[in-house]
C-alpha positions as CSV (number, residue, x, y, z in Angstrom):
1,M,39.7,17.6,23.2
2,D,42.5,19.9,22.7
3,L,41.3,22.5,24.7
4,L,44.6,22.8,26.7
5,A,47.8,24.0,24.7
6,P,50.9,22.2,24.9
7,G,52.8,23.1,28.0
8,A,50.1,25.3,29.4
9,T,48.4,24.4,33.1
10,A,44.4,24.8,34.7
11,R,43.2,24.8,37.9
12,G,40.2,22.8,38.5
13,E,37.3,23.2,40.9
14,R,34.8,20.5,41.7
15,L,31.5,21.6,41.9
16,T,28.7,20.3,43.6
17,G,24.8,19.2,43.2
18,G,24.7,16.5,40.5
19,V,24.5,12.5,41.3
20,S,25.3,10.8,38.0
21,S,28.5,13.1,36.8
22,D,31.7,14.3,38.3
23,I,31.7,18.1,37.0
24,W,34.5,20.2,37.2
25,R,34.8,24.3,36.5
26,I,38.2,24.2,34.7
27,D,39.9,28.0,34.7
28,L,42.4,27.8,31.4
29,A,44.0,31.1,30.4
30,S,41.7,31.5,27.8
31,G,38.4,31.8,30.5
32,P,36.3,29.3,32.8
33,I,35.0,26.2,31.1
34,C,33.0,23.0,31.9
35,I,33.7,19.7,32.0
36,K,31.6,17.1,32.8
37,R,32.4,13.2,33.4
38,A,30.1,10.5,34.0
39,L,29.4,8.5,36.6
40,A,28.5,4.2,36.0
41,K,27.2,4.0,39.4
42,L,24.7,7.2,40.7
43,R,25.3,9.0,43.9
44,V,21.8,7.7,44.8
45,A,21.1,5.3,48.1
46,A,19.6,2.9,46.0
47,D,21.4,0.7,43.0
48,W,21.5,2.6,39.9
49,Q,23.7,1.9,37.2
50,A,23.7,4.1,34.0
51,P,25.8,3.6,30.8
52,V,28.5,6.2,30.5
53,E,28.3,6.9,27.3
54,R,25.5,8.5,28.0
55,N,27.5,12.1,27.3
56,R,27.8,11.5,24.0
57,Y,23.9,11.9,23.6
58,E,24.3,14.6,25.9
59,A,26.6,16.2,23.2
60,R,24.4,15.8,20.4
61,W,21.6,17.0,22.5
62,M,22.9,20.3,22.9
63,Q,23.9,20.6,19.4
64,R,20.6,19.8,18.1
65,A,18.9,22.2,20.9
66,N,20.8,25.1,20.1
67,A,19.9,24.5,16.4
68,A,16.6,25.0,17.2
69,V,16.5,27.8,19.8
70,P,19.8,29.3,20.1
71,G,21.5,29.7,23.6
72,A,18.9,26.9,25.3
73,A,22.0,24.7,25.8
74,P,25.6,26.0,26.7
75,G,28.1,26.2,24.1
76,L,29.4,22.4,23.4
77,L,33.9,22.9,23.4
78,G,34.4,19.6,22.9
79,I,33.8,15.6,23.4
80,D,36.0,12.8,24.6
81,D,34.1,9.2,24.1
82,E,36.8,7.4,25.5
83,A,36.8,8.9,29.1
84,G,32.6,9.6,28.6
85,A,33.5,13.4,29.0
86,L,32.5,16.7,27.7
87,A,33.2,20.5,27.8
88,M,30.9,23.1,27.5
89,E,31.3,26.9,28.3
90,F,30.7,28.1,31.7
91,L,27.9,30.4,32.6
92,P,29.0,32.2,35.7
93,P,26.1,31.9,38.5
94,D,25.5,36.1,39.2
95,R,23.9,36.2,35.6
96,Y,22.9,32.5,35.1
97,G,20.5,32.1,38.4
98,L,19.5,28.2,39.1
99,W,15.7,28.2,38.5
100,K,16.0,25.1,41.6
101,V,17.1,27.7,44.4
102,Q,14.7,30.4,43.1
103,L,11.8,28.1,43.6
104,R,13.1,27.3,47.0
105,D,13.4,30.9,48.0
106,G,9.6,31.3,46.9
107,D,10.5,33.0,43.6
108,A,7.6,31.4,41.1
109,D,7.5,33.5,38.4
110,P,4.2,32.1,35.4
111,A,6.1,34.3,32.8
112,F,9.6,32.1,33.5
113,A,7.1,28.8,33.1
114,A,6.2,29.9,30.4
115,R,9.1,30.7,28.4
116,V,10.9,27.2,29.6
117,A,7.1,25.6,28.2
118,T,7.9,27.2,24.9
119,A,11.4,27.0,24.1
120,L,11.1,23.3,24.9
121,A,8.2,23.0,22.9
122,C,9.9,24.4,19.6
123,I,13.1,22.3,20.2
124,H,10.2,19.1,20.1
125,T,8.8,20.8,17.0
126,A,11.8,21.4,15.2
127,T,13.2,17.7,15.7
128,A,10.0,16.1,15.1
129,A,10.2,17.7,11.8
130,D,13.8,16.3,11.6
131,T,14.5,12.6,10.2
132,T,17.2,12.8,10.7
133,V,17.5,13.2,14.6
134,Q,16.2,9.5,15.1
135,A,19.4,7.7,14.0
136,E,21.9,9.8,16.2
137,F,19.5,8.8,19.4
138,P,19.9,5.2,19.8
139,T,19.3,5.4,23.6
140,D,16.1,3.4,24.2
141,T,18.4,0.8,27.0
142,I,19.5,4.1,28.3
143,F,16.4,5.7,28.8
144,Y,15.1,2.8,30.0
145,D,17.5,2.0,32.9
146,I,17.9,5.9,33.6
147,R,14.3,7.2,33.3
148,L,11.8,4.5,33.3
149,E,13.0,2.0,35.5
150,P,13.7,3.4,38.3
151,Y,11.1,5.8,38.0
152,L,8.0,3.6,37.3
153,V,9.1,0.5,37.0
154,A,10.5,0.7,41.0
155,T,8.1,2.0,42.2
156,A,5.4,-0.2,40.7
157,R,7.4,-2.7,43.3
158,T,6.8,-1.0,46.2
159,H,2.8,-0.5,45.1
160,P,2.1,-3.9,44.0
161,D,-1.5,-2.7,43.6
162,R,-0.9,0.2,40.8
163,A,2.0,-1.9,39.4
164,Q,-0.6,-2.3,36.2
165,Q,-1.2,1.1,35.5
166,L,2.6,2.1,36.4
167,H,3.8,-0.5,33.5
168,A,1.3,0.6,31.1
169,L,2.9,4.2,31.2
170,V,5.9,2.7,30.8
171,A,4.6,0.6,27.7
172,T,2.5,3.8,26.4
173,T,5.7,6.3,27.1
174,R,8.0,3.8,24.9
175,A,5.6,3.5,22.1
176,N,5.0,7.2,21.9
177,K,8.6,8.0,19.6
178,R,7.8,10.8,18.1
179,A,10.7,13.6,18.7
180,L,14.0,14.8,20.5
181,V,13.2,14.3,24.4
182,H,15.5,15.9,26.9
183,G,14.5,13.4,29.9
184,D,15.6,15.3,32.9
185,V,13.6,19.0,32.6
186,S,14.3,19.7,36.2
187,P,14.3,23.1,38.1
188,K,17.7,22.0,39.0
189,N,18.6,21.4,35.3
190,I,17.7,25.0,33.8
191,L,19.3,28.0,34.2
192,R,17.2,31.7,34.2
193,G,19.9,33.3,31.6
194,P,19.5,37.0,30.6
195,D,17.9,35.7,27.3
196,G,15.6,32.9,28.7
197,P,15.9,29.7,29.9
198,V,19.1,27.8,29.7
199,F,18.9,23.5,30.1
200,L,21.4,20.9,31.3
201,D,22.2,17.5,31.8
202,A,20.5,16.0,28.8
203,E,22.1,12.4,30.1
204,C,18.2,11.1,29.3
205,A,18.0,12.3,25.9
206,W,16.0,10.4,23.7
207,W,14.1,9.8,20.5
208,G,10.7,9.3,22.1
209,D,7.6,10.8,24.0
210,P,7.4,14.7,24.6
211,A,5.1,13.7,27.1
212,F,7.4,12.8,29.5
213,D,9.2,16.3,29.5
214,V,6.1,18.0,30.0
215,A,4.8,15.6,33.1
216,F,8.6,15.4,34.3
217,C,9.0,19.3,34.5
218,L,5.2,20.1,35.6
219,N,5.9,17.0,38.4
220,H,8.5,19.3,40.3
221,L,6.1,23.0,40.2
222,L,3.5,20.3,42.1
223,L,6.2,19.1,44.7
224,K,7.5,22.0,45.0
225,C,4.6,23.0,46.9
226,L,5.7,21.2,49.7
227,W,8.9,22.6,49.4
228,T,7.9,26.5,50.2
229,P,4.4,26.3,51.0
230,R,3.8,30.2,51.5
231,A,4.2,30.2,47.2
232,T,2.0,27.4,46.4
233,A,-0.6,29.8,44.8
234,G,2.6,30.6,42.4
235,F,3.6,27.8,41.6
236,L,0.3,26.2,40.6
237,A,0.5,29.6,38.6
238,C,3.5,28.5,37.1
239,F,2.0,24.9,36.3
240,D,-1.0,26.4,34.5
241,A,1.2,29.0,32.3
242,F,3.8,26.2,31.4
243,V,0.9,23.9,30.2
244,A,-0.7,27.1,28.4
245,A,2.2,27.9,26.2
246,Y,3.6,24.3,26.0
247,R,0.3,23.3,24.1
248,A,0.5,26.6,21.8
249,G,3.7,25.0,20.4
250,I,2.5,21.5,19.9
251,G,2.7,21.6,15.9
252,W,3.4,17.7,15.4
253,E,0.4,16.0,16.5
254,L,-3.2,17.0,18.2
255,P,-2.4,19.0,21.6
256,E,-5.4,17.0,23.5
257,A,-3.2,13.8,22.2
258,L,-0.1,14.7,23.9
259,E,-1.9,16.6,27.0
260,A,-3.7,13.3,28.0
261,R,-0.4,11.0,27.5
262,A,0.9,14.1,29.9
263,A,-1.8,13.8,32.2
264,R,-1.9,10.1,33.1
265,L,2.3,9.9,33.7
266,L,2.7,12.5,35.6
267,P,1.1,10.8,38.8
268,G,3.5,8.3,38.2
269,L,6.2,10.6,38.4
270,F,4.7,12.7,41.1
271,L,4.4,9.2,43.4
272,A,8.0,7.9,42.3
273,R,9.3,11.2,43.8
274,V,8.1,9.7,47.1
275,D,8.6,6.3,46.3
276,G,11.4,5.4,43.4
277,K,14.6,5.2,43.2
278,S,15.8,9.2,43.5
279,P,13.0,10.7,46.0
280,V,13.0,14.4,46.2
281,E,15.5,15.5,48.7
282,Y,13.4,18.0,50.3
283,V,9.6,16.4,51.0
284,T,11.1,14.3,54.2
285,S,8.1,14.1,56.5
286,E,5.8,11.3,56.2
287,P,2.7,13.2,56.1
288,D,3.6,14.8,53.1
289,R,5.0,12.0,51.8
290,D,0.9,10.3,52.3
291,R,-0.1,13.5,50.6
292,V,1.8,12.8,47.7
293,R,1.1,9.5,47.7
294,R,-2.9,9.9,47.9
295,T,-3.2,12.3,44.8
296,A,-1.1,10.1,43.1
297,R,-2.7,7.0,43.7
298,A,-5.8,8.0,43.1
299,L,-5.1,9.3,39.7
300,L,-3.2,6.3,38.7
301,A,-6.6,4.2,39.9
302,H,-8.2,6.8,37.6
303,P,-6.8,8.7,35.0
304,V,-7.8,11.9,33.7
305,E,-7.4,13.4,30.5
306,R,-6.1,16.9,31.2
307,L,-3.4,18.1,32.9
308,S,-5.7,20.8,35.1
309,E,-7.2,18.0,36.3
310,V,-3.9,16.8,38.0
311,R,-3.4,20.4,39.4
312,Q,-7.0,20.2,41.0
313,A,-6.4,17.3,42.1
314,W,-3.8,18.2,44.3
315,A,-5.1,21.3,45.4
316,K,-7.5,20.2,47.0
317,E,-5.0,17.9,48.8
318,L,-3.2,20.7,50.0
319,A,-6.2,22.4,51.2
320,A,-7.8,19.5,53.1
């Protein structure tokens, strides 16, 4: 990638936390950078394979996101298609805190959740309006392999009496191709920077249904209530702030239509995080898993049209 001068040396340090890539901090004479290389088999208990060329589309997502919202992704420094690797700017953790860690510690800030939603809506808006974006992301197969199959299809095998509803969510998600989707809008992939949120790890980038990004992020805000129960009211306030801010930014379709898809999808993703191929690591007790199952299964059987109804069902379960 022409980032290291001939004869120069560099030091590397492996960074931890990811299941889908090798990630390294590399110290060059000019300063630190970050190198990321996709893995063919993800580091999870289940057999989860994914094509390594997804780094190419992550790089393209970063460029598109930064064009829509400057600073919404790290700056891209280079890409090596043959090695399945990309280089990006290194964002120092003392200035760019990880949102997941802050939520774990009970720092539930609705204003920041709203900023995440606003930035996401701006990226969706900019790409929905640009007819050239779709051709850059021929990633239907990748998205199915690393999102729809391990989350919804795998969960359908565990819950055969909800399989029809889960497979219907797969079909609806695949059919609504409207904007550039990040695919992994999780607090573990969002930095709280001095100028706003920075999105990482767009390996699932896909021209598809932006409702997936919405439901995927809101899912984590609900699950955090089991990780840090004392901050439950704050997490639910973040949920509300995210929904309101995102709805205000929808301009490519009727907000009610997108919200209805997200509200129907969210219970499927909720159930997947206890019974899919990638369960969240902090929901460890069977009683807590059962709370997720009861809420998700009921909402799959009787779908709702508003995200607030999903939130209310979960709040009722938590209060029981």
